[in-house]
C-alpha positions as CSV (number, residue, x, y, z in Angstrom):
1,M,21.6,-10.3,77.3
2,T,18.6,-11.9,75.6
3,A,15.8,-9.9,74.2
4,E,13.5,-11.3,77.1
5,E,15.9,-10.0,79.9
6,L,16.1,-6.7,78.0
7,I,12.3,-6.6,77.8
8,V,12.1,-7.3,81.9
9,E,14.7,-4.7,82.5
10,F,12.9,-2.1,80.2
11,A,9.5,-3.0,81.9
12,L,11.0,-2.6,85.5
13,T,12.5,0.6,84.7
14,R,9.4,1.9,83.1
15,L,7.7,1.1,86.4
16,D,10.3,3.2,88.3
17,H,9.7,6.2,85.8
18,P,6.3,6.1,84.2
19,D,6.7,9.7,83.3
20,L,9.4,8.9,80.6
21,D,8.7,7.9,77.2
22,F,9.9,4.6,75.6
23,E,13.0,6.5,73.8
24,E,14.1,7.9,77.1
25,I,13.7,4.7,79.0
26,A,15.8,3.1,76.2
27,A,18.6,5.5,76.7
28,L,18.3,5.0,80.1
29,L,18.9,1.5,80.1
30,V,21.7,2.0,77.8
31,R,23.5,4.5,80.0
32,R,23.1,2.2,83.3
33,G,24.7,-0.7,81.0
34,G,27.8,1.4,80.7
35,P,30.1,1.3,77.4
36,E,30.1,-2.6,77.1
37,R,26.7,-2.9,77.0
38,E,26.3,0.2,74.7
39,L,28.8,-1.3,72.1
40,E,27.2,-4.7,72.5
41,F,23.7,-3.1,71.3
42,A,25.2,-0.9,68.8
43,S,27.0,-4.0,67.2
44,R,23.6,-6.0,67.3
45,N,21.9,-3.0,65.5
46,L,24.9,-2.8,63.0
47,A,24.3,-6.8,62.6
48,D,20.5,-6.5,62.1
49,R,20.3,-3.6,60.0
50,D,23.6,-4.2,57.9
51,E,24.6,-0.6,58.1
52,L,26.3,1.8,60.5
53,R,23.8,4.7,60.8
54,G,25.5,6.9,63.7
55,A,27.3,7.1,66.8
56,P,27.2,4.0,69.2
57,F,24.9,5.4,71.9
58,P,22.1,6.3,69.4
59,M,22.5,3.1,67.5
60,A,22.3,1.2,71.0
61,V,19.0,3.3,72.1
62,E,17.5,2.4,68.5
63,Y,18.3,-1.3,68.9
64,V,16.6,-1.4,72.5
65,L,13.6,0.5,71.0
66,R,13.4,-1.8,68.2
67,V,13.4,-4.9,70.2
68,V,10.9,-3.9,72.6
69,L,8.6,-2.7,69.9
70,T,9.0,-5.8,68.2
71,L,8.4,-8.0,71.1
72,R,5.4,-6.0,72.2
73,G,3.6,-7.1,68.9
74,P,1.2,-5.1,66.9
75,S,-1.1,-2.4,68.5
76,D,-4.8,-3.2,68.7
């Protein structure tokens, strides 16, 4: 999944669940993707950060959040 596809999926999920915060939406995306996507995102997080900081699920959520916040750009 590319970063752009991740952003679109995140945005669509946020539209469906406007009451959730960013971290909850990221966790929902990781859960929906299943174990394969969880490991994919966790491994990307490991490659980006060059360290393993925890279990795969929280690392996958961290990756999704980092991509979303990075592509979102600076706040005004």
